[in-house]
gemmi code that builds the backbone of each chain (N, CA, C; Angstrom):
import gemmi

chains = {
    "A": [
        ("MET", (16.844, 111.995, 142.860), (17.077, 111.455, 141.508), (16.152, 110.269, 141.239)),
        ("ALA", (15.564, 110.272, 140.063), (14.661, 109.157, 139.721), (15.477, 107.959, 139.257)),
        ("PRO", (15.156, 106.777, 139.748), (15.909, 105.593, 139.309), (15.589, 105.229, 137.858)),
        ("ASP", (16.559, 104.607, 137.170), (16.332, 104.184, 135.785), (15.423, 102.963, 135.726)),
        ("LYS", (15.461, 102.190, 136.787), (14.623, 100.980, 136.808), (14.190, 100.675, 138.234)),
        ("VAL", (12.954, 100.221, 138.368), (12.446, 99.825, 139.687), (12.048, 98.362, 139.609)),
        ("ILE", (12.579, 97.549, 140.523), (12.123, 96.157, 140.557), (11.534, 95.844, 141.923)),
        ("ASP", (10.453, 95.108, 141.878), (9.722, 94.774, 143.097), (9.827, 93.272, 143.346)),
        ("VAL", (10.500, 92.890, 144.415), (10.623, 91.466, 144.735), (9.845, 91.149, 146.024)),
        ("THR", (8.838, 91.955, 146.273), (8.006, 91.738, 147.458), (7.396, 90.334, 147.402)),
        ("GLY", (7.502, 89.618, 148.492), (6.928, 88.263, 148.548), (7.905, 87.185, 148.142)),
        ("LYS", (9.029, 87.575, 147.543), (10.022, 86.563, 147.153), (10.995, 86.319, 148.295)),
        ("VAL", (11.435, 85.082, 148.438), (12.342, 84.756, 149.548), (13.709, 84.324, 149.025)),
        ("CYS", (14.680, 84.302, 149.933), (16.066, 83.950, 149.626), (16.130, 82.626, 148.860)),
        ("PRO", (16.877, 82.468, 147.773), (17.770, 83.464, 147.174), (17.160, 84.223, 145.987)),
        ("LEU", (15.811, 84.152, 145.833), (15.200, 84.758, 144.639), (15.430, 86.272, 144.472)),
        ("PRO", (15.349, 87.085, 145.575), (15.642, 88.506, 145.374), (17.038, 88.738, 144.799)),
        ("LEU", (18.011, 87.951, 145.270), (19.386, 88.096, 144.772), (19.492, 87.693, 143.308)),
        ("ILE", (18.805, 86.591, 142.951), (18.854, 86.106, 141.565), (18.250, 87.154, 140.634)),
        ("THR", (17.078, 87.683, 141.027), (16.408, 88.708, 140.217), (17.303, 89.938, 140.093)),
        ("LEU", (17.889, 90.325, 141.231), (18.756, 91.502, 141.257), (19.954, 91.314, 140.317)),
        ("ALA", (20.600, 90.161, 140.409), (21.780, 89.907, 139.574), (21.422, 89.941, 138.094)),
        ("LYS", (20.268, 89.345, 137.744), (19.861, 89.319, 136.331), (19.587, 90.726, 135.815)),
        ("GLU", (18.927, 91.550, 136.644), (18.591, 92.913, 136.213), (19.850, 93.772, 136.088)),
        ("VAL", (20.754, 93.644, 137.072), (21.974, 94.459, 137.067), (22.803, 94.170, 135.813)),
        ("ARG", (22.810, 92.902, 135.384), (23.579, 92.541, 134.188), (23.047, 93.228, 132.939)),
        ("LYS", (21.740, 93.549, 132.935), (21.147, 94.192, 131.756), (21.394, 95.691, 131.750)),
        ("MET", (21.821, 96.250, 132.886), (21.956, 97.705, 132.984), (23.399, 98.152, 132.762)),
        ("GLN", (23.533, 99.470, 132.589), (24.871, 100.002, 132.335), (25.403, 100.750, 133.550)),
        ("LYS", (26.720, 100.879, 133.583), (27.369, 101.553, 134.708), (26.864, 102.996, 134.831)),
        ("GLY", (26.603, 103.413, 136.056), (26.148, 104.775, 136.280), (24.637, 104.897, 136.412)),
        ("GLN", (23.902, 103.880, 135.914), (22.445, 103.932, 136.020), (22.019, 103.649, 137.459)),
        ("LEU", (20.811, 104.098, 137.789), (20.308, 103.885, 139.152), (19.238, 102.800, 139.162)),
        ("LEU", (19.326, 101.924, 140.149), (18.347, 100.839, 140.274), (17.685, 100.933, 141.641)),
        ("CYS", (16.373, 100.772, 141.634), (15.633, 100.765, 142.894), (15.031, 99.381, 143.069)),
        ("ILE", (15.211, 98.782, 144.226), (14.652, 97.453, 144.482), (13.853, 97.470, 145.787)),
        ("ILE", (12.673, 96.858, 145.706), (11.764, 96.837, 146.861), (11.541, 95.388, 147.275)),
        ("GLY", (11.737, 95.081, 148.549), (11.521, 93.713, 149.020), (11.073, 93.682, 150.462)),
        ("ASP", (10.559, 92.525, 150.902), (10.083, 92.439, 152.282), (10.509, 91.147, 152.988)),
        ("ASP", (11.446, 90.424, 152.374), (11.958, 89.216, 153.012), (12.747, 89.631, 154.274)),
        ("PRO", (12.664, 88.849, 155.365), (13.390, 89.254, 156.583), (14.904, 89.465, 156.373)),
        ("ILE", (15.513, 88.734, 155.432), (16.959, 88.922, 155.232), (17.265, 89.697, 153.951)),
        ("PHE", (16.227, 90.342, 153.407), (16.391, 91.095, 152.152), (17.429, 92.213, 152.283)),
        ("GLU", (17.328, 92.965, 153.388), (18.215, 94.129, 153.550), (19.683, 93.706, 153.574)),
        ("GLN", (19.970, 92.677, 154.379), (21.346, 92.189, 154.462), (21.827, 91.675, 153.111)),
        ("SER", (20.930, 90.971, 152.379), (21.300, 90.422, 151.063), (21.702, 91.531, 150.106)),
        ("VAL", (20.906, 92.609, 150.071), (21.204, 93.683, 149.121), (22.471, 94.438, 149.538)),
        ("VAL", (22.645, 94.618, 150.850), (23.875, 95.278, 151.329), (25.096, 94.462, 150.880)),
        ("ASP", (25.016, 93.128, 151.060), (26.132, 92.257, 150.649), (26.322, 92.295, 149.133)),
        ("PHE", (25.218, 92.308, 148.404), (25.286, 92.350, 146.942), (26.008, 93.626, 146.484)),
        ("CYS", (25.653, 94.751, 147.103), (26.261, 96.027, 146.713), (27.748, 96.052, 147.076)),
        ("ARG", (28.081, 95.491, 148.241), (29.487, 95.471, 148.645), (30.316, 94.594, 147.697)),
        ("GLU", (29.778, 93.416, 147.359), (30.502, 92.493, 146.470), (30.694, 93.093, 145.079)),
        ("GLY", (29.650, 93.783, 144.594), (29.736, 94.332, 143.231), (30.224, 95.765, 143.201)),
        ("SER", (30.665, 96.308, 144.344), (31.100, 97.705, 144.480), (30.053, 98.685, 143.953)),
        ("HIS", (28.799, 98.458, 144.317), (27.737, 99.401, 143.956), (27.533, 100.358, 145.135)),
        ("GLU", (27.304, 101.620, 144.792), (27.138, 102.617, 145.859), (25.668, 102.725, 146.258)),
        ("VAL", (25.398, 102.429, 147.545), (24.010, 102.545, 148.026), (23.713, 104.021, 148.273)),
        ("LEU", (22.660, 104.536, 147.611), (22.347, 105.956, 147.733), (21.267, 106.217, 148.766)),
        ("GLU", (20.352, 105.266, 148.890), (19.215, 105.522, 149.766), (18.620, 104.207, 150.268)),
        ("ILE", (18.283, 104.161, 151.547), (17.535, 103.017, 152.090), (16.321, 103.575, 152.831)),
        ("ASN", (15.142, 103.180, 152.382), (13.907, 103.598, 153.070), (13.178, 102.373, 153.595)),
        ("ARG", (12.579, 102.523, 154.750), (11.792, 101.414, 155.315), (10.343, 101.848, 155.468)),
        ("GLU", (9.460, 101.015, 154.938), (8.019, 101.278, 155.106), (7.402, 100.015, 155.679)),
        ("GLY", (7.288, 99.954, 156.977), (6.795, 98.729, 157.619), (7.778, 97.604, 157.366)),
        ("LYS", (7.285, 96.506, 156.766), (8.158, 95.368, 156.457), (9.000, 95.626, 155.209)),
        ("LYS", (8.524, 96.537, 154.384), (9.190, 96.773, 153.092), (10.471, 97.582, 153.253)),
        ("VAL", (11.482, 97.187, 152.488), (12.721, 97.961, 152.451), (12.945, 98.379, 150.993)),
        ("ILE", (13.240, 99.659, 150.795), (13.438, 100.169, 149.435), (14.868, 100.677, 149.316)),
        ("PHE", (15.620, 100.027, 148.426), (17.025, 100.378, 148.209), (17.163, 101.124, 146.894)),
        ("THR", (17.983, 102.152, 146.883), (18.387, 102.741, 145.599), (19.907, 102.723, 145.565)),
        ("PHE", (20.445, 102.167, 144.485), (21.906, 102.171, 144.369), (22.330, 102.352, 142.924)),
        ("SER", (23.568, 102.771, 142.747), (24.054, 102.984, 141.383), (24.825, 101.748, 140.938)),
        ("ILE", (24.711, 101.450, 139.654), (25.351, 100.249, 139.086), (26.853, 100.477, 138.969)),
    ],
    "B": [
        ("MET", (41.383, 89.153, 140.978), (40.952, 87.816, 140.542), (39.508, 87.564, 140.950)),
        ("ASN", (38.747, 86.999, 140.033), (37.358, 86.674, 140.357), (37.281, 85.621, 141.447)),
        ("LYS", (36.266, 85.730, 142.268), (36.042, 84.687, 143.271), (35.431, 83.473, 142.581)),
        ("LYS", (35.872, 82.309, 143.001), (35.383, 81.081, 142.368), (34.944, 80.080, 143.419)),
        ("GLY", (34.016, 79.226, 143.058), (33.558, 78.191, 143.983), (33.143, 76.943, 143.229)),
        ("THR", (33.279, 75.800, 143.880), (32.812, 74.550, 143.270), (31.927, 73.805, 144.269)),
        ("ILE", (30.959, 73.118, 143.733), (30.097, 72.267, 144.563), (30.059, 70.897, 143.903)),
        ("LEU", (30.301, 69.860, 144.688), (30.156, 68.510, 144.142), (28.900, 67.898, 144.753)),
        ("LEU", (27.937, 67.632, 143.916), (26.686, 67.037, 144.400), (26.713, 65.541, 144.117)),
        ("LEU", (26.748, 64.769, 145.196), (26.777, 63.318, 145.065), (25.408, 62.722, 145.350)),
        ("SER", (24.639, 63.427, 146.193), (23.360, 62.886, 146.651), (22.245, 63.118, 145.640)),
        ("GLY", (21.342, 62.182, 145.577), (20.205, 62.314, 144.654), (18.930, 62.697, 145.366)),
        ("GLU", (19.044, 63.207, 146.606), (17.827, 63.559, 147.329), (17.477, 65.023, 147.112)),
        ("MET", (16.169, 65.316, 147.159), (15.697, 66.658, 146.837), (16.219, 67.700, 147.824)),
        ("ASP", (16.210, 67.382, 149.120), (16.637, 68.375, 150.114), (18.104, 68.754, 149.945)),
        ("LYS", (18.935, 67.747, 149.666), (20.371, 68.029, 149.512), (20.643, 68.781, 148.213)),
        ("ALA", (19.939, 68.384, 147.146), (20.105, 69.081, 145.867), (19.622, 70.525, 145.992)),
        ("LEU", (18.527, 70.715, 146.737), (17.988, 72.062, 146.943), (19.021, 72.945, 147.642)),
        ("ALA", (19.655, 72.393, 148.685), (20.694, 73.142, 149.405), (21.821, 73.513, 148.451)),
        ("ALA", (22.252, 72.542, 147.624), (23.348, 72.792, 146.686), (22.985, 73.915, 145.721)),
        ("PHE", (21.748, 73.895, 145.210), (21.370, 74.891, 144.206), (21.074, 76.258, 144.818)),
        ("ILE", (20.595, 76.284, 146.069), (20.393, 77.585, 146.730), (21.754, 78.253, 146.928)),
        ("ILE", (22.737, 77.470, 147.368), (24.082, 78.025, 147.559), (24.660, 78.468, 146.209)),
        ("ALA", (24.521, 77.612, 145.191), (25.105, 77.931, 143.880), (24.489, 79.197, 143.289)),
        ("THR", (23.157, 79.307, 143.327), (22.512, 80.487, 142.728), (22.832, 81.739, 143.544)),
        ("GLY", (22.823, 81.608, 144.871), (23.128, 82.762, 145.725), (24.535, 83.270, 145.481)),
        ("PHE", (25.486, 82.357, 145.449), (26.886, 82.733, 145.210), (27.045, 83.348, 143.813)),
        ("ALA", (26.416, 82.713, 142.820), (26.542, 83.217, 141.442), (25.944, 84.614, 141.331)),
        ("ALA", (24.823, 84.845, 142.032), (24.204, 86.174, 142.010), (25.124, 87.211, 142.627)),
        ("LEU", (25.927, 86.797, 143.598), (26.859, 87.725, 144.246), (28.190, 87.829, 143.487)),
        ("GLY", (28.223, 87.283, 142.298), (29.390, 87.472, 141.437), (30.452, 86.393, 141.539)),
        ("VAL", (30.146, 85.306, 142.245), (31.128, 84.222, 142.345), (30.964, 83.310, 141.122)),
        ("GLU", (32.096, 82.944, 140.523), (32.063, 82.054, 139.360), (31.865, 80.620, 139.865)),
        ("MET", (30.689, 80.063, 139.664), (30.379, 78.754, 140.263), (30.437, 77.619, 139.243)),
        ("LYS", (31.001, 76.503, 139.687), (30.962, 75.286, 138.876), (30.357, 74.185, 139.727)),
        ("MET", (29.412, 73.481, 139.167), (28.794, 72.382, 139.910), (29.149, 71.061, 139.258)),
        ("TRP", (29.603, 70.151, 140.091), (29.947, 68.814, 139.620), (28.904, 67.826, 140.092)),
        ("PHE", (28.614, 66.843, 139.257), (27.593, 65.861, 139.607), (28.155, 64.455, 139.496)),
        ("MET", (28.026, 63.720, 140.589), (28.520, 62.336, 140.597), (27.411, 61.397, 141.041)),
        ("ILE", (27.528, 60.137, 140.675), (26.598, 59.070, 141.074), (25.145, 59.553, 140.992)),
        ("TRP", (24.443, 59.688, 142.123), (23.009, 60.029, 142.077), (22.783, 61.528, 141.915)),
        ("GLY", (23.831, 62.297, 142.038), (23.708, 63.752, 141.933), (23.125, 64.202, 140.610)),
        ("HIS", (23.397, 63.423, 139.549), (22.937, 63.855, 138.224), (21.426, 63.708, 138.051)),
        ("ASN", (20.767, 62.997, 138.978), (19.326, 62.767, 138.844), (18.513, 64.055, 138.762)),
        ("CYS", (18.989, 65.093, 139.448), (18.220, 66.339, 139.429), (18.338, 67.046, 138.081)),
        ("LEU", (19.351, 66.728, 137.299), (19.510, 67.358, 135.985), (18.761, 66.603, 134.888)),
        ("LYS", (18.456, 65.343, 135.181), (17.770, 64.512, 134.185), (16.359, 65.011, 133.950)),
        ("LYS", (15.940, 65.046, 132.680), (14.505, 65.243, 132.447), (13.838, 63.959, 132.916)),
        ("ARG", (12.649, 64.068, 133.488), (11.964, 62.873, 133.972), (11.821, 61.871, 132.820)),
        ("ARG", (12.390, 60.684, 133.020), (12.343, 59.682, 131.968), (10.978, 58.996, 131.923)),
        ("GLY", (10.546, 58.656, 130.704), (9.297, 57.920, 130.550), (9.491, 56.469, 130.967)),
        ("LEU", (8.397, 55.736, 131.063), (8.465, 54.343, 131.539), (9.267, 53.444, 130.600)),
        ("PHE", (9.281, 53.800, 129.305), (9.956, 52.917, 128.348), (11.217, 53.542, 127.757)),
        ("SER", (11.711, 54.608, 128.392), (12.896, 55.280, 127.831), (14.124, 54.362, 127.875)),
        ("TRP", (14.091, 53.357, 128.749), (15.232, 52.441, 128.856), (15.437, 51.636, 127.582)),
        ("ARG", (14.435, 51.613, 126.694), (14.563, 50.818, 125.475), (15.355, 51.562, 124.391)),
        ("ARG", (15.601, 52.854, 124.617), (16.343, 53.644, 123.637), (17.784, 53.135, 123.527)),
        ("LYS", (18.265, 53.003, 122.293), (19.654, 52.552, 122.092), (20.577, 53.771, 122.091)),
        ("PRO", (21.705, 53.696, 122.801), (22.631, 54.843, 122.781), (23.215, 55.087, 121.389)),
        ("ASP", (23.424, 56.354, 121.090), (23.937, 56.734, 119.772), (25.475, 56.786, 119.831)),
        ("PRO", (26.154, 55.897, 119.097), (27.631, 55.862, 119.184), (28.277, 57.189, 118.781)),
        ("ALA", (27.653, 57.929, 117.849), (28.253, 59.184, 117.390), (28.263, 60.238, 118.491)),
        ("ARG", (27.282, 60.185, 119.397), (27.235, 61.188, 120.465), (27.677, 60.601, 121.813)),
        ("GLU", (26.951, 59.611, 122.281), (27.292, 59.055, 123.588), (28.616, 58.286, 123.559)),
        ("GLY", (28.964, 57.779, 122.378), (30.220, 57.061, 122.238), (31.436, 57.927, 122.494)),
        ("THR", (31.252, 59.267, 122.417), (32.397, 60.159, 122.627), (32.800, 60.253, 124.102)),
        ("TYR", (31.865, 59.986, 125.008), (32.230, 60.036, 126.428), (31.909, 58.751, 127.174)),
        ("ARG", (31.430, 57.742, 126.433), (31.115, 56.463, 127.096), (31.706, 55.306, 126.308)),
        ("ASP", (31.968, 54.219, 127.020), (32.426, 53.010, 126.358), (31.207, 52.095, 126.184)),
        ("LEU", (30.607, 52.166, 124.991), (29.333, 51.455, 124.785), (29.521, 49.939, 124.710)),
        ("GLU", (30.744, 49.520, 124.375), (30.976, 48.071, 124.224), (30.869, 47.316, 125.545)),
        ("THR", (31.161, 48.006, 126.640), (31.106, 47.315, 127.941), (29.729, 47.432, 128.608)),
        ("ASP", (28.771, 48.085, 127.919), (27.402, 48.150, 128.458), (26.802, 46.749, 128.496)),
        ("ASN", (25.940, 46.503, 129.459), (25.180, 45.250, 129.441), (23.734, 45.538, 129.851)),
        ("ILE", (23.037, 44.535, 130.323), (21.622, 44.688, 130.673), (21.415, 45.645, 131.852)),
        ("LEU", (22.493, 45.854, 132.644), (22.334, 46.646, 133.868), (22.089, 48.136, 133.604)),
        ("GLN", (22.681, 48.673, 132.527), (22.474, 50.109, 132.252), (21.003, 50.426, 131.970)),
        ("PRO", (20.345, 49.675, 131.044), (18.909, 49.941, 130.862), (18.084, 49.679, 132.121)),
        ("MET", (18.534, 48.713, 132.940), (17.791, 48.431, 134.178), (17.865, 49.609, 135.141)),
        ("VAL", (19.057, 50.192, 135.246), (19.215, 51.374, 136.115), (18.339, 52.508, 135.584)),
        ("GLU", (18.360, 52.693, 134.259), (17.570, 53.765, 133.635), (16.067, 53.559, 133.893)),
        ("MET", (15.647, 52.298, 133.925), (14.235, 51.985, 134.122), (13.789, 52.328, 135.552)),
        ("ILE", (14.662, 52.031, 136.514), (14.291, 52.261, 137.927), (14.599, 53.692, 138.346)),
        ("ASN", (15.721, 54.197, 137.843), (16.225, 55.500, 138.276), (15.833, 56.556, 137.239)),
        ("ARG", (14.552, 56.982, 137.275), (14.054, 57.825, 136.185), (14.329, 59.317, 136.388)),
        ("GLY", (14.821, 59.674, 137.545), (15.272, 61.054, 137.779), (14.153, 62.089, 137.712)),
        ("GLY", (14.535, 63.329, 137.382), (13.568, 64.423, 137.333), (13.655, 65.240, 138.602)),
        ("ALA", (13.957, 66.553, 138.425), (14.195, 67.409, 139.599), (13.025, 67.418, 140.572)),
        ("ASN", (11.822, 67.370, 140.046), (10.666, 67.439, 140.949), (10.137, 66.061, 141.339)),
        ("HIS", (10.929, 65.035, 141.092), (10.509, 63.682, 141.458), (11.525, 62.995, 142.369)),
        ("LEU", (12.366, 63.779, 143.021), (13.399, 63.166, 143.857), (12.858, 62.838, 145.245)),
        ("PRO", (13.418, 61.826, 145.904), (12.984, 61.521, 147.277), (13.615, 62.480, 148.286)),
        ("LEU", (13.195, 62.391, 149.528), (13.819, 63.166, 150.608), (14.792, 62.270, 151.367)),
        ("SER", (15.826, 62.861, 151.970), (16.778, 62.043, 152.730), (16.218, 61.687, 154.107)),
        ("GLN", (15.310, 62.502, 154.608), (14.644, 62.221, 155.891), (13.140, 62.321, 155.662)),
        ("LEU", (12.377, 61.577, 156.406), (10.910, 61.635, 156.342), (10.384, 61.483, 154.916)),
        ("ASN", (10.925, 60.525, 154.193), (10.443, 60.334, 152.813), (9.025, 59.751, 152.810)),
        ("LEU", (8.695, 58.985, 153.854), (7.350, 58.418, 154.036), (6.837, 57.740, 152.764)),
        ("MET", (7.686, 56.953, 152.179), (7.377, 56.175, 150.969), (6.784, 57.033, 149.838)),
        ("GLY", (7.364, 58.210, 149.656), (6.952, 59.054, 148.534), (5.997, 60.168, 148.918)),
        ("LEU", (5.441, 60.104, 150.119), (4.521, 61.165, 150.548), (5.310, 62.408, 150.991)),
        ("GLY", (6.480, 62.165, 151.610), (7.326, 63.251, 152.116), (7.627, 64.336, 151.087)),
        ("PRO", (8.134, 63.962, 149.894), (8.464, 64.995, 148.905), (7.255, 65.832, 148.488)),
        ("LYS", (6.070, 65.202, 148.453), (4.866, 65.940, 148.048), (4.502, 66.980, 149.110)),
        ("LEU", (4.593, 66.579, 150.398), (4.303, 67.521, 151.485), (5.355, 68.627, 151.530)),
        ("PHE", (6.607, 68.218, 151.291), (7.727, 69.165, 151.287), (7.524, 70.214, 150.185)),
        ("ALA", (7.129, 69.739, 148.998), (6.894, 70.647, 147.873), (5.770, 71.626, 148.208)),
        ("LYS", (4.757, 71.135, 148.911), (3.641, 71.990, 149.327), (4.115, 73.076, 150.284)),
        ("MET", (4.973, 72.660, 151.255), (5.505, 73.621, 152.221), (6.317, 74.709, 151.521)),
        ("LEU", (7.147, 74.279, 150.573), (7.986, 75.248, 149.851), (7.110, 76.233, 149.078)),
        ("LYS", (6.068, 75.705, 148.440), (5.189, 76.544, 147.622), (4.484, 77.578, 148.494)),
        ("LYS", (4.002, 77.120, 149.653), (3.288, 78.023, 150.574), (4.218, 79.141, 151.037)),
        ("LYS", (5.501, 78.804, 151.236), (6.473, 79.799, 151.703), (7.112, 80.556, 150.535)),
        ("LYS", (6.623, 80.289, 149.325), (7.105, 80.945, 148.100), (8.592, 80.690, 147.843)),
        ("ILE", (9.074, 79.531, 148.270), (10.461, 79.147, 147.989), (10.459, 78.432, 146.635)),
        ("SER", (11.471, 78.703, 145.808), (11.511, 78.108, 144.462), (11.596, 76.594, 144.534)),
        ("SER", (11.042, 75.947, 143.528), (11.218, 74.495, 143.429), (12.610, 74.223, 142.881)),
        ("LEU", (13.037, 72.967, 143.006), (14.387, 72.619, 142.566), (14.582, 72.907, 141.073)),
        ("GLU", (13.566, 72.582, 140.274), (13.690, 72.784, 138.827), (13.869, 74.271, 138.480)),
        ("GLU", (13.116, 75.124, 139.169), (13.246, 76.575, 138.922), (14.644, 77.059, 139.306)),
        ("LEU", (15.147, 76.535, 140.436), (16.493, 76.948, 140.871), (17.567, 76.501, 139.885)),
        ("ILE", (17.381, 75.297, 139.314), (18.362, 74.797, 138.337), (18.369, 75.715, 137.114)),
        ("LYS", (17.173, 76.118, 136.674), (17.094, 77.013, 135.508), (17.699, 78.380, 135.832)),
        ("ASP", (17.451, 78.874, 137.053), (18.050, 80.151, 137.472), (19.570, 80.037, 137.498)),
        ("ALA", (20.065, 78.898, 137.998), (21.520, 78.689, 138.057), (22.098, 78.736, 136.644)),
        ("ASP", (21.403, 78.108, 135.709), (21.847, 78.095, 134.311), (21.852, 79.523, 133.745)),
        ("ASP", (20.794, 80.291, 134.037), (20.709, 81.687, 133.569), (21.835, 82.540, 134.135)),
        ("LEU", (22.238, 82.252, 135.382), (23.282, 83.069, 136.024), (24.688, 82.637, 135.599)),
        ("GLY", (24.775, 81.630, 134.745), (26.072, 81.226, 134.217), (26.801, 80.180, 135.040)),
        ("VAL", (26.080, 79.496, 135.926), (26.711, 78.396, 136.663), (27.030, 77.282, 135.657)),
        ("LYS", (28.230, 76.703, 135.782), (28.624, 75.631, 134.852), (28.268, 74.269, 135.454)),
        ("PHE", (27.801, 73.379, 134.608), (27.419, 72.047, 135.071), (28.351, 71.010, 134.459)),
        ("ILE", (28.946, 70.198, 135.311), (29.889, 69.194, 134.825), (29.529, 67.841, 135.425)),
        ("ILE", (29.433, 66.835, 134.583), (29.067, 65.507, 135.070), (30.278, 64.595, 134.970)),
        ("CYS", (30.439, 63.773, 135.986), (31.562, 62.854, 136.067), (31.470, 61.819, 134.935)),
        ("GLN", (32.566, 61.625, 134.231), (32.555, 60.745, 133.053), (32.272, 59.295, 133.405)),
        ("ILE", (32.914, 58.784, 134.484), (32.696, 57.364, 134.789), (31.272, 57.103, 135.282)),
        ("CYS", (30.646, 58.149, 135.856), (29.249, 57.964, 136.296), (28.335, 57.854, 135.077)),
        ("CYS", (28.612, 58.690, 134.055), (27.841, 58.599, 132.809), (27.984, 57.202, 132.230)),
        ("ASP", (29.220, 56.703, 132.243), (29.506, 55.407, 131.628), (28.844, 54.280, 132.417)),
        ("ALA", (29.077, 54.262, 133.730), (28.578, 53.158, 134.545), (27.056, 53.134, 134.602)),
        ("LEU", (26.442, 54.311, 134.721), (24.984, 54.353, 134.877), (24.260, 54.504, 133.535)),
        ("GLY", (25.022, 54.569, 132.432), (24.402, 54.670, 131.108), (23.660, 55.979, 130.911)),
        ("LEU", (24.250, 57.085, 131.383), (23.564, 58.385, 131.290), (23.898, 59.101, 129.979)),
        ("SER", (22.849, 59.625, 129.331), (23.057, 60.451, 128.146), (22.946, 61.912, 128.557)),
        ("VAL", (23.917, 62.752, 128.197), (23.831, 64.167, 128.568), (23.026, 64.979, 127.548)),
        ("ASP", (22.435, 64.301, 126.562), (21.610, 65.018, 125.576), (20.226, 65.335, 126.115)),
        ("ASP", (19.829, 64.627, 127.156), (18.450, 64.766, 127.599), (18.381, 65.290, 129.031)),
        ("LEU", (19.018, 66.455, 129.247), (19.029, 67.065, 130.576), (18.271, 68.388, 130.527)),
        ("ILE", (17.861, 68.891, 131.705), (17.133, 70.166, 131.683), (18.066, 71.359, 131.482)),
        ("VAL", (19.369, 71.145, 131.629), (20.313, 72.209, 131.278), (21.034, 71.802, 129.987)),
        ("PRO", (21.096, 72.704, 129.011), (21.603, 72.282, 127.708), (23.121, 72.130, 127.611)),
        ("ASN", (23.855, 72.807, 128.495), (25.308, 72.860, 128.275), (26.141, 72.075, 129.274)),
        ("ALA", (25.626, 70.956, 129.744), (26.404, 70.178, 130.710), (27.601, 69.533, 130.012)),
        ("GLU", (28.740, 69.574, 130.702), (29.949, 68.966, 130.135), (30.238, 67.657, 130.852)),
        ("VAL", (31.062, 66.817, 130.229), (31.469, 65.556, 130.856), (32.985, 65.603, 131.040)),
        ("LYS", (33.433, 65.485, 132.286), (34.872, 65.569, 132.552), (35.282, 64.590, 133.637)),
        ("GLY", (36.582, 64.531, 133.898), (37.111, 63.581, 134.877), (37.716, 64.257, 136.090)),
        ("VAL", (38.373, 63.471, 136.912), (38.861, 63.965, 138.195), (39.989, 64.991, 138.041)),
        ("SER", (40.738, 64.928, 136.952), (41.825, 65.907, 136.785), (41.240, 67.313, 136.610)),
        ("ALA", (40.134, 67.390, 135.877), (39.473, 68.691, 135.697), (38.889, 69.168, 137.024)),
        ("TYR", (38.376, 68.213, 137.828), (37.831, 68.574, 139.138), (38.939, 69.104, 140.046)),
        ("MET", (40.102, 68.457, 139.978), (41.245, 68.916, 140.771), (41.602, 70.357, 140.392)),
        ("LYS", (41.688, 70.615, 139.089), (42.057, 71.971, 138.652), (41.026, 72.994, 139.133)),
        ("ASP", (39.749, 72.657, 138.949), (38.678, 73.589, 139.338), (38.666, 73.850, 140.842)),
        ("THR", (38.831, 72.786, 141.645), (38.755, 72.996, 143.104), (39.990, 73.727, 143.618)),
        ("MET", (41.151, 73.426, 143.039), (42.373, 74.108, 143.486), (42.336, 75.592, 143.124)),
        ("ASP", (41.635, 75.898, 142.041), (41.450, 77.286, 141.608), (40.430, 78.032, 142.458)),
        ("ALA", (39.536, 77.264, 143.080), (38.392, 77.883, 143.752), (38.716, 78.268, 145.190)),
        ("HIS", (37.900, 79.194, 145.735), (38.066, 79.602, 147.127), (37.272, 78.706, 148.056)),
        ("VAL", (36.268, 78.068, 147.513), (35.446, 77.197, 148.352), (35.011, 75.983, 147.535)),
        ("ASN", (34.984, 74.832, 148.221), (34.513, 73.612, 147.562), (33.581, 72.896, 148.520)),
        ("LEU", (32.380, 72.632, 148.082), (31.425, 71.944, 148.953), (31.129, 70.560, 148.397)),
        ("PHE", (30.995, 69.616, 149.288), (30.682, 68.240, 148.897), (29.352, 67.882, 149.561)),
        ("ILE", (28.325, 67.723, 148.744), (26.999, 67.506, 149.313), (26.452, 66.153, 148.870)),
    ],
}
model = gemmi.Model(1)
for chain_id, residues in chains.items():
    chain = gemmi.Chain(chain_id)
    for i, (resn, *xyz) in enumerate(residues, 1):
        res = gemmi.Residue()
        res.name, res.seqid = resn, gemmi.SeqId(i, " ")
        for name, pos in zip(("N", "CA", "C"), xyz):
            atom = gemmi.Atom()
            atom.name, atom.element = name, gemmi.Element(name[0])
            atom.pos, atom.b_iso = gemmi.Position(*pos), 0.0
            res.add_atom(atom)
        chain.add_residue(res)
    model.add_chain(chain)
structure = gemmi.Structure()
structure.add_model(model)
structure.setup_entities()
């Protein structure tokens, strides 16, 4: 499934990926898919926690070297 | 019930304010309803950097008179304003200040590591809906005007409101 929105926070460090993620999620509607790409060492844990707190379902996690690509539904 | 948190920032140093705002923005991004309280020097990070002669400005009774007692002001309020010019990117460090060199080196380190500056974090906190509340007696004693802050919606309240907010919250930090 193609995501409705892709955001790239590569190069951003804690807490900026979370801030960007929260701002984008607020603009989207329930059921839409969001893809986020980041490479901060604690990025993966941050997004996992974000999804758990907001009850978002993680659909896919891909790793490409340092980069982690998450797809989850709002 | 929504998760709630409060942070009371008393310190006017950049490192401590940075810690407070990183926690506030991170928590707010994770859906926690955050309220930040500012006391004594804590409000310095919210102040727009004051000019050299801003202390000569007379307080407006119609606005500042609503949360301050202007009649008990004396020469000390403008003196504090003259020395304590604030500004998020002009704060000292609590350690290794090196007479003003420390904050400049610190800012360089943060920039190299792509960590947000304090001013950017304050704006992000405002965008995420973090509430800013300044202690009323601090405004009065230090002659602070809340009209000239980098966040537009700061409120002025007292300890009873702080009690209600902290008792409602799951976490309260004092920095």
